[in-house]
BALOBA-1460 file (C-alpha; in Angstrom, 3 decimals):
// residues 321
<rec num="1" residu="m" x="0.000" y="0.000" z="0.000"/>
<rec num="2" residu="s" x="1.300" y="3.429" z="-0.903"/>
<rec num="3" residu="h" x="2.014" y="5.709" z="2.043"/>
<rec num="4" residu="q" x="-0.145" y="8.295" z="0.280"/>
<rec num="5" residu="k" x="-3.239" y="6.407" z="1.381"/>
<rec num="6" residu="s" x="-5.165" y="8.276" z="4.067"/>
<rec num="7" residu="i" x="-7.162" y="6.878" z="6.956"/>
<rec num="8" residu="l" x="-9.799" y="8.189" z="9.320"/>
<rec num="9" residu="i" x="-10.067" y="6.440" z="12.684"/>
<rec num="10" residu="s" x="-13.305" y="6.725" z="14.609"/>
<rec num="11" residu="g" x="-14.877" y="5.065" z="17.591"/>
<rec num="12" residu="a" x="-17.163" y="2.118" z="16.970"/>
<rec num="13" residu="s" x="-19.217" y="3.260" z="19.973"/>
<rec num="14" residu="y" x="-19.813" y="6.607" z="21.617"/>
<rec num="15" residu="d" x="-16.999" y="7.810" z="23.838"/>
<rec num="16" residu="a" x="-19.432" y="8.505" z="26.679"/>
<rec num="17" residu="l" x="-20.161" y="4.754" z="26.822"/>
<rec num="18" residu="n" x="-16.610" y="3.547" z="26.289"/>
<rec num="19" residu="n" x="-14.121" y="3.384" z="29.145"/>
<rec num="20" residu="n" x="-11.407" y="2.428" z="26.666"/>
<rec num="21" residu="s" x="-11.695" y="5.376" z="24.283"/>
<rec num="22" residu="v" x="-8.106" y="6.353" z="25.144"/>
<rec num="23" residu="l" x="-6.976" y="3.316" z="23.153"/>
<rec num="24" residu="r" x="-8.088" y="5.079" z="19.970"/>
<rec num="25" residu="s" x="-5.405" y="7.723" z="20.497"/>
<rec num="26" residu="y" x="-2.790" y="4.949" z="20.651"/>
<rec num="27" residu="v" x="-4.133" y="3.457" z="17.429"/>
<rec num="28" residu="t" x="-3.997" y="6.871" z="15.762"/>
<rec num="29" residu="e" x="-0.435" y="7.366" z="16.976"/>
<rec num="30" residu="g" x="0.554" y="4.024" z="15.465"/>
<rec num="31" residu="f" x="-0.898" y="4.846" z="12.054"/>
<rec num="32" residu="q" x="0.701" y="8.282" z="12.099"/>
<rec num="33" residu="e" x="4.065" y="6.658" z="12.691"/>
<rec num="34" residu="i" x="3.586" y="4.572" z="9.546"/>
<rec num="35" residu="l" x="1.742" y="6.981" z="7.233"/>
<rec num="36" residu="g" x="2.656" y="10.399" z="8.598"/>
<rec num="37" residu="a" x="0.497" y="12.758" z="10.636"/>
<rec num="38" residu="g" x="-1.064" y="14.431" z="7.604"/>
<rec num="39" residu="q" x="-2.549" y="11.172" z="6.340"/>
<rec num="40" residu="v" x="-4.181" y="10.080" z="9.599"/>
<rec num="41" residu="h" x="-7.052" y="11.695" z="11.496"/>
<rec num="42" residu="q" x="-9.408" y="10.588" z="14.252"/>
<rec num="43" residu="v" x="-12.915" y="11.563" z="15.329"/>
<rec num="44" residu="a" x="-15.430" y="10.373" z="17.874"/>
<rec num="45" residu="l" x="-18.328" y="8.303" z="16.498"/>
<rec num="46" residu="d" x="-20.629" y="11.282" z="17.019"/>
<rec num="47" residu="y" x="-18.760" y="13.146" z="14.261"/>
<rec num="48" residu="v" x="-17.805" y="10.358" z="11.885"/>
<rec num="49" residu="i" x="-19.881" y="11.597" z="8.922"/>
<rec num="50" residu="e" x="-18.500" y="15.108" z="9.357"/>
<rec num="51" residu="g" x="-15.005" y="13.625" z="9.535"/>
<rec num="52" residu="l" x="-15.518" y="11.646" z="6.342"/>
<rec num="53" residu="e" x="-16.707" y="14.768" z="4.543"/>
<rec num="54" residu="k" x="-13.833" y="16.881" z="5.861"/>
<rec num="55" residu="y" x="-10.880" y="14.518" z="5.426"/>
<rec num="56" residu="k" x="-12.093" y="12.397" z="2.459"/>
<rec num="57" residu="p" x="-10.030" y="9.350" z="3.508"/>
<rec num="58" residu="d" x="-9.369" y="6.206" z="1.515"/>
<rec num="59" residu="i" x="-10.040" y="4.089" z="4.603"/>
<rec num="60" residu="l" x="-12.339" y="4.382" z="7.582"/>
<rec num="61" residu="l" x="-11.283" y="2.277" z="10.565"/>
<rec num="62" residu="m" x="-13.945" y="2.076" z="13.269"/>
<rec num="63" residu="f" x="-12.212" y="1.003" z="16.460"/>
<rec num="64" residu="g" x="-13.833" y="-0.185" z="19.665"/>
<rec num="65" residu="s" x="-17.025" y="-1.933" z="20.751"/>
<rec num="66" residu="c" x="-20.131" y="-2.407" z="18.625"/>
<rec num="67" residu="m" x="-22.343" y="-3.612" z="21.474"/>
<rec num="68" residu="p" x="-24.525" y="-0.578" z="22.414"/>
<rec num="69" residu="d" x="-28.038" y="-1.123" z="21.049"/>
<rec num="70" residu="d" x="-28.560" y="2.443" z="19.837"/>
<rec num="71" residu="i" x="-25.659" y="2.314" z="17.368"/>
<rec num="72" residu="s" x="-26.320" y="1.767" z="13.668"/>
<rec num="73" residu="y" x="-23.647" y="1.905" z="11.002"/>
<rec num="74" residu="q" x="-25.980" y="2.078" z="7.999"/>
<rec num="75" residu="a" x="-25.454" y="5.800" z="7.343"/>
<rec num="76" residu="v" x="-21.705" y="5.310" z="7.564"/>
<rec num="77" residu="k" x="-21.876" y="2.374" z="5.164"/>
<rec num="78" residu="k" x="-23.919" y="4.375" z="2.670"/>
<rec num="79" residu="h" x="-21.475" y="7.274" z="2.762"/>
<rec num="80" residu="c" x="-18.490" y="4.953" z="2.312"/>
<rec num="81" residu="q" x="-20.109" y="3.181" z="-0.637"/>
<rec num="82" residu="t" x="-20.990" y="6.484" z="-2.285"/>
<rec num="83" residu="h" x="-17.476" y="7.879" z="-1.916"/>
<rec num="84" residu="d" x="-15.497" y="4.659" z="-2.471"/>
<rec num="85" residu="i" x="-14.115" y="4.506" z="1.063"/>
<rec num="86" residu="l" x="-13.069" y="1.139" z="2.455"/>
<rec num="87" residu="l" x="-15.002" y="0.522" z="5.682"/>
<rec num="88" residu="s" x="-13.128" y="-1.545" z="8.262"/>
<rec num="89" residu="f" x="-13.669" y="-2.366" z="11.923"/>
<rec num="90" residu="w" x="-11.196" y="-3.258" z="14.635"/>
<rec num="91" residu="l" x="-13.212" y="-4.695" z="17.528"/>
<rec num="92" residu="h" x="-11.436" y="-4.714" z="20.886"/>
<rec num="93" residu="d" x="-13.886" y="-6.534" z="23.198"/>
<rec num="94" residu="d" x="-14.051" y="-10.012" z="21.666"/>
<rec num="95" residu="p" x="-15.111" y="-12.560" z="22.696"/>
<rec num="96" residu="y" x="-17.076" y="-10.867" z="25.472"/>
<rec num="97" residu="e" x="-19.442" y="-9.087" z="23.073"/>
<rec num="98" residu="i" x="-19.333" y="-11.394" z="20.069"/>
<rec num="99" residu="d" x="-23.116" y="-11.925" z="19.981"/>
<rec num="100" residu="y" x="-23.294" y="-8.412" z="18.475"/>
<rec num="101" residu="r" x="-20.975" y="-9.234" z="15.584"/>
<rec num="102" residu="f" x="-23.931" y="-9.208" z="13.166"/>
<rec num="103" residu="k" x="-23.947" y="-5.412" z="13.418"/>
<rec num="104" residu="v" x="-20.593" y="-5.168" z="11.654"/>
<rec num="105" residu="e" x="-20.890" y="-8.283" z="9.489"/>
<rec num="106" residu="d" x="-23.680" y="-6.509" z="7.608"/>
<rec num="107" residu="v" x="-21.678" y="-3.366" z="6.793"/>
<rec num="108" residu="a" x="-17.925" y="-3.940" z="6.977"/>
<rec num="109" residu="d" x="-15.597" y="-4.554" z="4.069"/>
<rec num="110" residu="v" x="-12.951" y="-5.922" z="6.447"/>
<rec num="111" residu="i" x="-13.160" y="-6.909" z="10.134"/>
<rec num="112" residu="f" x="-10.328" y="-7.199" z="12.635"/>
<rec num="113" residu="s" x="-10.912" y="-8.952" z="15.957"/>
<rec num="114" residu="n" x="-8.679" y="-8.576" z="18.988"/>
<rec num="115" residu="d" x="-9.184" y="-12.257" z="19.861"/>
<rec num="116" residu="k" x="-7.824" y="-15.100" z="17.731"/>
<rec num="117" residu="w" x="-10.427" y="-17.697" z="18.713"/>
<rec num="118" residu="a" x="-13.311" y="-15.238" z="18.332"/>
<rec num="119" residu="s" x="-12.107" y="-14.212" z="14.871"/>
<rec num="120" residu="q" x="-12.969" y="-17.712" z="13.644"/>
<rec num="121" residu="h" x="-16.653" y="-17.285" z="14.536"/>
<rec num="122" residu="y" x="-17.644" y="-14.481" z="12.177"/>
<rec num="123" residu="a" x="-19.903" y="-14.959" z="9.169"/>
<rec num="124" residu="h" x="-17.893" y="-12.663" z="6.915"/>
<rec num="125" residu="p" x="-15.348" y="-13.376" z="4.149"/>
<rec num="126" residu="h" x="-12.690" y="-10.928" z="5.349"/>
<rec num="127" residu="v" x="-12.039" y="-11.357" z="9.078"/>
<rec num="128" residu="f" x="-8.547" y="-11.162" z="10.554"/>
<rec num="129" residu="h" x="-7.051" y="-11.511" z="14.003"/>
<rec num="130" residu="m" x="-5.385" y="-8.319" z="15.262"/>
<rec num="131" residu="p" x="-4.304" y="-8.193" z="18.922"/>
<rec num="132" residu="l" x="-4.159" y="-4.922" z="20.765"/>
<rec num="133" residu="a" x="-0.743" y="-3.517" z="21.630"/>
<rec num="134" residu="a" x="1.168" y="-0.828" z="23.530"/>
<rec num="135" residu="s" x="2.128" y="2.783" z="22.937"/>
<rec num="136" residu="k" x="5.819" y="3.631" z="23.201"/>
<rec num="137" residu="k" x="4.940" y="7.275" z="23.826"/>
<rec num="138" residu="t" x="2.640" y="6.453" z="26.752"/>
<rec num="139" residu="h" x="3.824" y="3.167" z="28.232"/>
<rec num="140" residu="f" x="7.611" y="3.066" z="27.867"/>
<rec num="141" residu="r" x="9.616" y="3.395" z="31.093"/>
<rec num="142" residu="q" x="13.330" y="2.882" z="31.674"/>
<rec num="143" residu="v" x="13.897" y="-0.479" z="33.377"/>
<rec num="144" residu="t" x="15.723" y="-0.224" z="36.709"/>
<rec num="145" residu="d" x="16.374" y="-2.430" z="39.733"/>
<rec num="146" residu="q" x="14.720" y="0.023" z="42.110"/>
<rec num="147" residu="y" x="11.358" y="-1.225" z="43.384"/>
<rec num="148" residu="e" x="8.839" y="0.053" z="45.912"/>
<rec num="149" residu="n" x="6.572" y="-3.021" z="45.860"/>
<rec num="150" residu="d" x="7.076" y="-6.748" z="45.500"/>
<rec num="151" residu="i" x="3.813" y="-7.864" z="43.866"/>
<rec num="152" residu="f" x="1.258" y="-5.719" z="42.024"/>
<rec num="153" residu="f" x="-2.109" y="-6.393" z="40.436"/>
<rec num="154" residu="c" x="-4.741" y="-4.004" z="39.131"/>
<rec num="155" residu="g" x="-8.126" y="-4.987" z="37.739"/>
<rec num="156" residu="v" x="-11.827" y="-5.333" z="38.353"/>
<rec num="157" residu="a" x="-12.684" y="-8.038" z="40.881"/>
<rec num="158" residu="f" x="-14.216" y="-10.597" z="38.570"/>
<rec num="159" residu="a" x="-14.986" y="-13.860" z="40.360"/>
<rec num="160" residu="n" x="-12.073" y="-15.805" z="38.861"/>
<rec num="161" residu="r" x="-9.630" y="-13.098" z="39.960"/>
<rec num="162" residu="v" x="-11.012" y="-12.993" z="43.500"/>
<rec num="163" residu="q" x="-10.644" y="-16.769" z="43.771"/>
<rec num="164" residu="l" x="-7.064" y="-16.723" z="42.515"/>
<rec num="165" residu="i" x="-6.070" y="-13.936" z="44.903"/>
<rec num="166" residu="k" x="-7.585" y="-15.956" z="47.756"/>
<rec num="167" residu="d" x="-5.674" y="-19.035" z="46.637"/>
<rec num="168" residu="l" x="-2.409" y="-17.089" z="46.409"/>
<rec num="169" residu="a" x="-2.888" y="-15.412" z="49.815"/>
<rec num="170" residu="p" x="-0.309" y="-17.593" z="51.641"/>
<rec num="171" residu="v" x="2.334" y="-16.307" z="49.235"/>
<rec num="172" residu="l" x="1.057" y="-12.754" z="48.739"/>
<rec num="173" residu="s" x="0.930" y="-12.129" z="52.476"/>
<rec num="174" residu="k" x="4.694" y="-12.751" z="52.795"/>
<rec num="175" residu="y" x="5.573" y="-9.821" z="50.552"/>
<rec num="176" residu="k" x="4.719" y="-6.185" z="49.995"/>
<rec num="177" residu="t" x="1.676" y="-6.786" z="47.803"/>
<rec num="178" residu="i" x="-0.486" y="-4.098" z="46.228"/>
<rec num="179" residu="i" x="-3.872" y="-5.002" z="44.708"/>
<rec num="180" residu="r" x="-6.114" y="-2.252" z="43.380"/>
<rec num="181" residu="g" x="-9.308" y="-2.077" z="41.330"/>
<rec num="182" residu="a" x="-13.071" y="-1.878" z="41.538"/>
<rec num="183" residu="e" x="-15.539" y="-4.185" z="43.310"/>
<rec num="184" residu="w" x="-13.093" y="-6.116" z="45.496"/>
<rec num="185" residu="p" x="-14.693" y="-7.750" z="48.561"/>
<rec num="186" residu="v" x="-14.328" y="-5.776" z="51.769"/>
<rec num="187" residu="n" x="-11.760" y="-7.191" z="54.202"/>
<rec num="188" residu="l" x="-10.351" y="-9.686" z="51.709"/>
<rec num="189" residu="a" x="-6.823" y="-8.712" z="52.769"/>
<rec num="190" residu="d" x="-5.079" y="-5.570" z="53.975"/>
<rec num="191" residu="y" x="-3.237" y="-5.290" z="50.652"/>
<rec num="192" residu="v" x="-6.492" y="-5.267" z="48.641"/>
<rec num="193" residu="v" x="-8.045" y="-1.822" z="48.194"/>
<rec num="194" residu="n" x="-11.096" y="-0.801" z="46.177"/>
<rec num="195" residu="q" x="-9.455" y="1.981" z="44.231"/>
<rec num="196" residu="t" x="-9.271" y="2.685" z="40.521"/>
<rec num="197" residu="i" x="-5.926" y="3.824" z="39.180"/>
<rec num="198" residu="s" x="-5.264" y="6.296" z="36.367"/>
<rec num="199" residu="n" x="-3.405" y="5.021" z="33.314"/>
<rec num="200" residu="e" x="-0.391" y="7.141" z="34.240"/>
<rec num="201" residu="k" x="-0.287" y="5.795" z="37.794"/>
<rec num="202" residu="l" x="-0.743" y="2.253" z="36.502"/>
<rec num="203" residu="i" x="2.432" y="2.503" z="34.428"/>
<rec num="204" residu="e" x="4.294" y="3.776" z="37.493"/>
<rec num="205" residu="y" x="3.180" y="0.698" z="39.445"/>
<rec num="206" residu="y" x="4.377" y="-1.558" z="36.616"/>
<rec num="207" residu="g" x="7.779" y="0.060" z="36.804"/>
<rec num="208" residu="n" x="8.254" y="0.069" z="40.570"/>
<rec num="209" residu="s" x="6.990" y="-3.443" z="41.358"/>
<rec num="210" residu="r" x="9.215" y="-6.508" z="41.250"/>
<rec num="211" residu="i" x="6.489" y="-8.505" z="39.557"/>
<rec num="212" residu="t" x="3.085" y="-7.722" z="38.062"/>
<rec num="213" residu="l" x="0.322" y="-10.326" z="38.202"/>
<rec num="214" residu="n" x="-1.528" y="-10.867" z="34.927"/>
<rec num="215" residu="v" x="-4.929" y="-12.564" z="35.360"/>
<rec num="216" residu="g" x="-7.590" y="-12.506" z="32.647"/>
<rec num="217" residu="r" x="-11.283" y="-11.991" z="33.248"/>
<rec num="218" residu="h" x="-14.199" y="-14.407" z="33.157"/>
<rec num="219" residu="f" x="-17.122" y="-12.099" z="32.543"/>
<rec num="220" residu="d" x="-19.214" y="-11.791" z="29.393"/>
<rec num="221" residu="y" x="-21.608" y="-9.081" z="28.305"/>
<rec num="222" residu="a" x="-22.801" y="-10.784" z="25.133"/>
<rec num="223" residu="n" x="-21.160" y="-14.145" z="24.583"/>
<rec num="224" residu="n" x="-24.103" y="-16.488" z="25.031"/>
<rec num="225" residu="r" x="-24.270" y="-18.284" z="21.697"/>
<rec num="226" residu="f" x="-20.781" y="-19.788" z="21.521"/>
<rec num="227" residu="k" x="-19.574" y="-19.243" z="25.120"/>
<rec num="228" residu="l" x="-16.133" y="-18.512" z="23.744"/>
<rec num="229" residu="v" x="-13.126" y="-18.524" z="26.046"/>
<rec num="230" residu="p" x="-10.692" y="-15.705" z="25.182"/>
<rec num="231" residu="s" x="-7.388" y="-16.844" z="23.732"/>
<rec num="232" residu="t" x="-5.471" y="-13.617" z="23.074"/>
<rec num="233" residu="p" x="-3.965" y="-11.553" z="25.909"/>
<rec num="234" residu="g" x="-5.493" y="-8.136" z="26.454"/>
<rec num="235" residu="p" x="-3.820" y="-4.754" z="26.018"/>
<rec num="236" residu="r" x="-2.451" y="-4.558" z="29.554"/>
<rec num="237" residu="t" x="-0.154" y="-7.482" z="28.796"/>
<rec num="238" residu="f" x="1.546" y="-5.444" z="26.081"/>
<rec num="239" residu="e" x="1.386" y="-2.175" z="28.027"/>
<rec num="240" residu="a" x="3.030" y="-3.714" z="31.096"/>
<rec num="241" residu="a" x="5.716" y="-5.288" z="28.929"/>
<rec num="242" residu="m" x="6.396" y="-1.923" z="27.275"/>
<rec num="243" residu="a" x="6.907" y="-0.512" z="30.776"/>
<rec num="244" residu="g" x="9.441" y="-3.257" z="31.498"/>
<rec num="245" residu="a" x="7.269" y="-5.154" z="33.966"/>
<rec num="246" residu="v" x="8.067" y="-8.734" z="34.935"/>
<rec num="247" residu="q" x="4.684" y="-10.349" z="34.438"/>
<rec num="248" residu="f" x="3.557" y="-13.520" z="36.174"/>
<rec num="249" residu="f" x="0.911" y="-14.677" z="33.723"/>
<rec num="250" residu="f" x="-1.784" y="-17.062" z="34.950"/>
<rec num="251" residu="t" x="-1.898" y="-19.543" z="32.092"/>
<rec num="252" residu="e" x="-5.308" y="-20.275" z="30.615"/>
<rec num="253" residu="s" x="-4.312" y="-20.069" z="26.950"/>
<rec num="254" residu="l" x="-0.912" y="-20.918" z="25.497"/>
<rec num="255" residu="e" x="-1.400" y="-18.281" z="22.819"/>
<rec num="256" residu="i" x="0.650" y="-16.009" z="25.103"/>
<rec num="257" residu="l" x="3.685" y="-17.916" z="23.781"/>
<rec num="258" residu="d" x="3.005" y="-16.419" z="20.341"/>
<rec num="259" residu="y" x="3.968" y="-13.052" z="21.829"/>
<rec num="260" residu="y" x="6.428" y="-13.632" z="24.690"/>
<rec num="261" residu="e" x="8.851" y="-16.394" z="25.618"/>
<rec num="262" residu="d" x="8.282" y="-18.117" z="28.938"/>
<rec num="263" residu="g" x="11.093" y="-17.655" z="31.431"/>
<rec num="264" residu="t" x="12.939" y="-14.944" z="29.526"/>
<rec num="265" residu="e" x="10.227" y="-12.377" z="28.624"/>
<rec num="266" residu="i" x="7.308" y="-13.433" z="30.812"/>
<rec num="267" residu="v" x="6.728" y="-16.001" z="33.578"/>
<rec num="268" residu="l" x="3.859" y="-18.460" z="33.248"/>
<rec num="269" residu="f" x="2.253" y="-20.189" z="36.225"/>
<rec num="270" residu="d" x="-0.805" y="-22.404" z="36.688"/>
<rec num="271" residu="s" x="-0.821" y="-23.254" z="40.408"/>
<rec num="272" residu="v" x="-0.124" y="-21.721" z="43.810"/>
<rec num="273" residu="s" x="2.965" y="-23.885" z="44.345"/>
<rec num="274" residu="d" x="4.319" y="-22.995" z="40.900"/>
<rec num="275" residu="f" x="3.752" y="-19.299" z="41.616"/>
<rec num="276" residu="g" x="5.544" y="-19.400" z="44.959"/>
<rec num="277" residu="k" x="8.484" y="-21.412" z="43.674"/>
<rec num="278" residu="q" x="9.159" y="-19.180" z="40.672"/>
<rec num="279" residu="l" x="8.683" y="-16.044" z="42.763"/>
<rec num="280" residu="e" x="11.339" y="-17.129" z="45.284"/>
<rec num="281" residu="q" x="13.798" y="-18.040" z="42.543"/>
<rec num="282" residu="l" x="13.504" y="-14.635" z="40.895"/>
<rec num="283" residu="f" x="13.584" y="-12.658" z="44.126"/>
<rec num="284" residu="d" x="16.810" y="-14.477" z="45.055"/>
<rec num="285" residu="d" x="18.336" y="-13.304" z="41.756"/>
<rec num="286" residu="p" x="17.511" y="-9.581" z="41.351"/>
<rec num="287" residu="q" x="19.362" y="-9.238" z="38.062"/>
<rec num="288" residu="s" x="17.077" y="-11.837" z="36.514"/>
<rec num="289" residu="l" x="14.159" y="-9.481" z="37.132"/>
<rec num="290" residu="v" x="15.924" y="-6.716" z="35.251"/>
<rec num="291" residu="k" x="16.802" y="-9.043" z="32.379"/>
<rec num="292" residu="i" x="13.216" y="-10.295" z="31.977"/>
<rec num="293" residu="g" x="11.798" y="-6.774" z="32.139"/>
<rec num="294" residu="q" x="14.264" y="-5.513" z="29.539"/>
<rec num="295" residu="a" x="13.658" y="-8.487" z="27.256"/>
<rec num="296" residu="a" x="9.871" y="-8.037" z="27.458"/>
<rec num="297" residu="q" x="10.248" y="-4.366" z="26.664"/>
<rec num="298" residu="q" x="12.521" y="-4.984" z="23.680"/>
<rec num="299" residu="k" x="10.146" y="-7.610" z="22.267"/>
<rec num="300" residu="t" x="7.247" y="-5.173" z="22.633"/>
<rec num="301" residu="l" x="9.130" y="-2.336" z="20.943"/>
<rec num="302" residu="a" x="10.038" y="-4.656" z="18.071"/>
<rec num="303" residu="q" x="6.747" y="-6.503" z="17.570"/>
<rec num="304" residu="h" x="3.855" y="-5.280" z="19.720"/>
<rec num="305" residu="s" x="3.532" y="-1.520" z="19.345"/>
<rec num="306" residu="y" x="0.514" y="0.093" z="17.720"/>
<rec num="307" residu="a" x="2.802" y="1.027" z="14.831"/>
<rec num="308" residu="n" x="3.412" y="-2.710" z="14.310"/>
<rec num="309" residu="r" x="-0.339" y="-3.319" z="14.289"/>
<rec num="310" residu="a" x="-0.968" y="-0.376" z="11.951"/>
<rec num="311" residu="a" x="1.570" y="-1.752" z="9.461"/>
<rec num="312" residu="s" x="-0.116" y="-5.179" z="9.573"/>
<rec num="313" residu="i" x="-3.577" y="-3.673" z="9.097"/>
<rec num="314" residu="l" x="-2.434" y="-1.570" z="6.151"/>
<rec num="315" residu="d" x="-0.843" y="-4.608" z="4.513"/>
<rec num="316" residu="i" x="-4.112" y="-6.534" z="4.819"/>
<rec num="317" residu="l" x="-6.279" y="-3.640" z="3.643"/>
<rec num="318" residu="a" x="-4.025" y="-3.149" z="0.600"/>
<rec num="319" residu="r" x="-5.478" y="-6.361" z="-0.772"/>
<rec num="320" residu="h" x="-8.977" y="-4.865" z="-0.636"/>
<rec num="321" residu="i" x="-8.347" y="-1.435" z="-2.180"/>
């Protein structure tokens, strides 16, 4: 694809309903790195038609969630057909909202799904797997051996996470552990606090904790037909790695090995005993923590930035223009 191609990036849902709208700025940044700032623009969904009329792009990429019931893409589809604009979607909440995939199957020229397993369940001829990623500008931190905390986790208290934290309590209680997020049970442990953390503060925690726990969620909004289990790691995996975090990844899908190497770039565990054993080994060898954090960061810079994803998307879309 020529670098003269232009792209407009919009939300797939309204920003007021989307807690992850900040991700769109990372996507835009990635495309600008590949195409140049003058060829890439972004607008909220509320202004997508105005944006199409103003910027006259070759490609419209609608990024986000298509779940809200009051969203229709028919007017966007009509405008794109009239003006020969390729209409693509990059959905970032699969498989949790996959029952709403019909909304984009009816209008999209090309669909990208953040989840590899979910991408195989679309009724559309042009569906591709495209994981989320990390932003060098936002998430990069210099890796050091100076830590304020031993163990860190941040996330909503979905039932599977609460159970794992309970199971790990004999180990977590031995160290300076910090667990933050919404909806955690009261009095679960003194290191568990119901507190949301800003994105900026989150990156600081990644950098100043010896290890960062990585535990996926088991909670679906619209995944009733196929009951799909997610296979692809979410964006925080890549963001933490960009910050140089040493991630202890609770293994539910071995797809993580497509992105990071176990033992050198990330640490996989599947039991309490495995967690405790690997934790002690690494804490007894501080330089190994630095090496893993640096290796994870270098892999992310090389393969898992939003510029990497933008280049892959543009290569795929070139076949359809």
